[in-house]
Structure formats: structure tokens, C-alpha cells
N, C-alpha and C positions, 0 to 999 in steps of 0.2 A: 425357061420361067425364073426369077431368084425369086425365094422365099421373100422378100422384104414386097417384093413387089406384088405379090398371091396375097398376103396379108396387104397391101394397099388395095387391092381390087376388094378384098373381103369388105373392109370398113366401106369400099364405096356403095357394095350392094346392102350393106345393113342399114345404113346413112338413112333412103326413106322410111326403112321400117321404125328404127327410132324415135326419125321424127313424127311420124305419125301417131306411135304410141306417148310421146306425150302431150302431143295435140290433146289426142282424147282423154288423157288424165286431169290436163290444164281447164277442160272444157266446161265450163258450169262452175258454180261455186260448191264447194263441197261441204253438207250438213252438219252442222254442228256438232261436238260429244256430246251422245248421250249423258243426263247424269247420274249418281249412281242408283237414286231410288228408280230414275223410269228403266235402264237395264237391269236392274232387279223383279222389277214390275213384268217388261217383258217375258223371262227366264220362269218368271211365276205364269203368266198366262201360258207359255208352253207347253208348262208341267197340265194346266186345265187342258188346253187340247188334246194332252194324253189320253183324259178320262173321257173325252168328249168321244173320241171316234175306238177306244179300249174300255166300254165301259163295266167289262168284268173286271176291271180293279178297283171297285167298289165295293166286289162282292166281301173283304176284309173287312169293311167300316160298315156295313150293313146285316147280310148273313148272318155271320159271327157272332158280333152281340148279341144278336136277337137269342140265338142258338146258346150260350154259354148262360146268359141273363137265364133261361128258363130252367134249362138244363140244372143249375147250380140251385135254383129257388125250389122244386118241383121234388128233385131228388135228394137231396140234404137238409133241406129246410124244416123238416119234420125231427131229423136225425140231431142237428147242431140246435135249433133255439125250440123247438118244441112242437114249432105252427111255423108252414110257408108264410102267413103273412108276418108273423113275428120276423123272422129271417128276411123278409125282403128288405125290411127300414133297415138292419145290418149291412145287408150285401149289397141292396143297389149305390150309394157311394164309393164302394170299392171294385165295383166293376164298371161303371163312369171310368174309372182309373184303369184298372185293366183296358179297355176298349179300345184308348184312345194311344194312350203306350203302347202296346203292339203294334201300331201305326207306324212309329217312328222309326224303325227299323227298315223300314220302303225307303226313306231320306237315304239312308246306306247306301241300299241295292239300288235306289235312281241313279247317284252319282257313280258309283263302280259302272256300272250299264252305261254312259257319258264317257267313264275314261277308257273303259276295255274298248268300245268302237270306234275311238278316234275324234269323238265329238269335241269330246273337251279338247286335244288340240285345235281344234279346229276353233273353238272359241277363244282359246288364249291368241290367235290372231287378230281380233275384231279388237276397233278402237274403243275402252268403255271398260268401268271400272272391271278389274279380272274378278274379283270373289263374285260377281254376281250371278252368273249360273250358281253357283253353291244357296246362293241367299232367294236367288227365285226357288229351287228344288226345296227349300223351306217354310216360302211362304207359298208355295201350292198346295204341301201337306197340311197347313191350317186348315185348308177347306176341310179336307180329310178329318181334323180332328173334331169340325161341327160336325159335320154328315154325322160320326160314329155318337158324338155326345149326345144329341138330340133324338136319334135312336133310341139311346140306353134310356135315358128321362120320360121319352113317350110313352115309350113300353112300359117302365117303372109305374106313372101315372096310372096306367092304360091295368094293371094287375094289384094296385092298389096302395101303390108307396103314399106315405103323408109327409108331404116338407114344408115341415111348419116354418122353413126359411122363405117361403112362398118364391114369387119370378125372380125375386131381387137376388137370393140367397142361390138359387139354381143357377144366374147367370153369372154372379159371382166366381162358384163352383168350376162354372165350365172354363171360363178365363183363367184362373189358377191353375187348372190342369191342363191348359192350353199353354200356359206359360213355362209350365216343367216340361212338356214333352217338347215345346221349341228349344231348349236347351238343351233336353236327351236328345234330339235330332242331333246335334253339333257331332257327339260322342260316334253316333252311326255312320256320319256321313267322314268322319275321320277313320273309322274301320272303312268305310269304302274305297278310299282314297290308298289301302294299302293291302288289298285283300283281293286274290287274282282273278275272282268269278262274282257274279252276283248272286249264287246258288251257297257261297263260300260265306257270304255277306248278312245273306237273311238266316243260314246256319248259327253264325257266331252269334248272331242277334238273339234270336229265340232261348237260344242256350243259356246265354247271360240274363233272357230276361224272366223265363219263366220260373227259375227258383227266387230271385230276387222278388217275385210277385206274390209265390206260393209263401214264401218264408216272411210276409208282412201281417199285417191284422187286415187285409181285403175280404178274407173267407171267415176266418173265427179271429175269436177275442183273444188277445195273447196272455192271458192271466191264465188261460186253461191249457198252455202247453208246458214242457220240464223246460227249468230253470235258465237253461243254455240256451235254449232257442229263443227262450222270452228276451234274452239279455239280447241277442242279434235282432228280432223284430223289431226293438224299441230304438235302435240305431240306423235302420233299415229307412234310405229316405222315400221309399216307395208307402211305408208306413207313416211318417209324417205327412204327406202328400193325400193320405185316404182320411187322415184321424181331420186335417184342417178341412176338407172336402165333406166328411160327417158336420161338420161345426156348422160351416156356410148352410146348410141345404137341412139343418135342423133348426137355424133361427140361433143356433147360441154363437154367445163373445168366441172369438178362435183367432184372435189379431197375433197374437204371440204363434199361434200355428201357423198363421198366414204366413208372417214376416219369415217362418224359419223355412217357409218351403220356399218362396222369394229367395233370400240369401242363396240357399243350396244350388238354388237354378242360374244363379248369376255367377256361384262360383264354376259351377261345370261349364257354361259360355264360357269364362272365363280362359279355362284352361283349355276347352275345346275348337273351339273359332279359332282364332290363333293358329293352333296346328293344325288344324284343318286346312286355311288358309297357306299356309306354310307348305304342305304337300301337294297343295294343288298346284303351285308357283313350281315346286320341285320337276313336277309331271312324273 
């Protein structure tokens, strides 16, 4: 049998199969393409389902903030402010900042897990707004920010924290911390796009956050520090965030501090959100 005849025979055998596939694909009306918001919310819900099936993921936003607040208040309160009650008034807003910012590292860990497991490659083949998986990760982490914030503030009130700003001041403080954390999560998601493993993202994230938080005004008054260290603390964005949160929770006018924090959050988002999306598209 000639080569042309063999090819003709293969075409005859494949023709019914192709017709069946085309009939199956053409059957019924295709669903509409989801909007950017709908697909992002769907991936946010995916993150919530992860927490539902592995509730141990909430330990970092439930147990860890409690341990930090109790240890720092009762171990260092007397040495730093002369009494635990006085130190709690200074420490609690900073502890709220620390507890929420620590959770931003996990946005990068989740993004890296999807990339290294191949899930990101599958997501790219779907007919949807391509950054949806990244935005969905950040949306689900906003819930984690809320859980950490409520636990820290509730424990602080039980221990005797006096929030002169009332419920409104506390709510605004939590929203401000969540807004800054959302922008910082873009940075760590960007790190998640370039690191080789989730452990590398976690180690890098905490290695960067620990010195920035401890070299801020979260734990001590910067005026008690050496001049060079005080100068660094004054320009540290985490110090700006902590100062704004203290002002809101104390009921003091903190408009300039809040605007400064929102401006810094906007700059971080403007830099790292497009960069993360670019790395995501390149694979």
C-alpha cells in the first residue's frame, strides 16, 4: 500500500472521532466569561475552603498574637514603663500592627505553593481575568487580618487597655492596618513568584519583617534609642503605621499620619502589584 493510501485511511478512521468531539463541544450554550470581580471572589473562597479543611492554618493569627501580647506585657512592662498597665497602653496598638503584618508573609507562601505545584499553569488555561488567583489569595488573607485584629484588641480590652477613641477609633485603626497589610502582601506575593519553595518564601519574609518591626516604635519609645537608630525608626513605614494606629485608638487627631500611611501603601501597591502580575504572566 502506498504512503498516500495509508494517510487516506487514517483520515477516514479519524473523521468520525473529530466529528464526535466537535458535536460534543458545540452542544449547548457556553457559559459567559466571569467578570474580574467574580473570578477573584471565587479564588478568595478557595482560600477560605483551605482554612476550613486545614484549620491549623489559623494558629498564626489566633495563638501567636496572644502569646506575644502576654509575654511582652508581663515580661517587659515593668522594666520599660514601670508597670504592666502603662506598658499595655503603649504596646497594644503596636502589637496589632505586628500580628497583622506577620500574616502577610503567608500570601507569598500560598502563591509560591500554587506555582511550584503546577496549579498556576492550570489557572492560566482558564477563560478568566488572569490575575484572579493572585487577587483571590489576598482577599482570603484579609479575613485572616480581621481574625488577628479582633483577637488582639479583645484580649487587650480584657487586660485593661483603655481605648479613648471608642469603637469607631478601633474600627478605623483595624481598617488602616488591613489596608497597609494588603499592600505589603503584594510584595511577598512578588517574592513568592521568584523563590524556589514555600519555605524559602517564609524564611525570607520573616527575615525581612523581624528587623523592620523591632527597629520601629512598636515596643519602645524611639527617644530612648541611640541617635542613629532613632533616625532609622523615624523613617520606618511601620513606625508611621503604628503612630497612626495609636492616634486613632487614643482618639487623637491623626489625619496627617493616616494620609502618610495610605500614601505609602499606595506606593507599595503601585510598584509590586504590576511587577507580581508580570512575573505571573511570564511563569
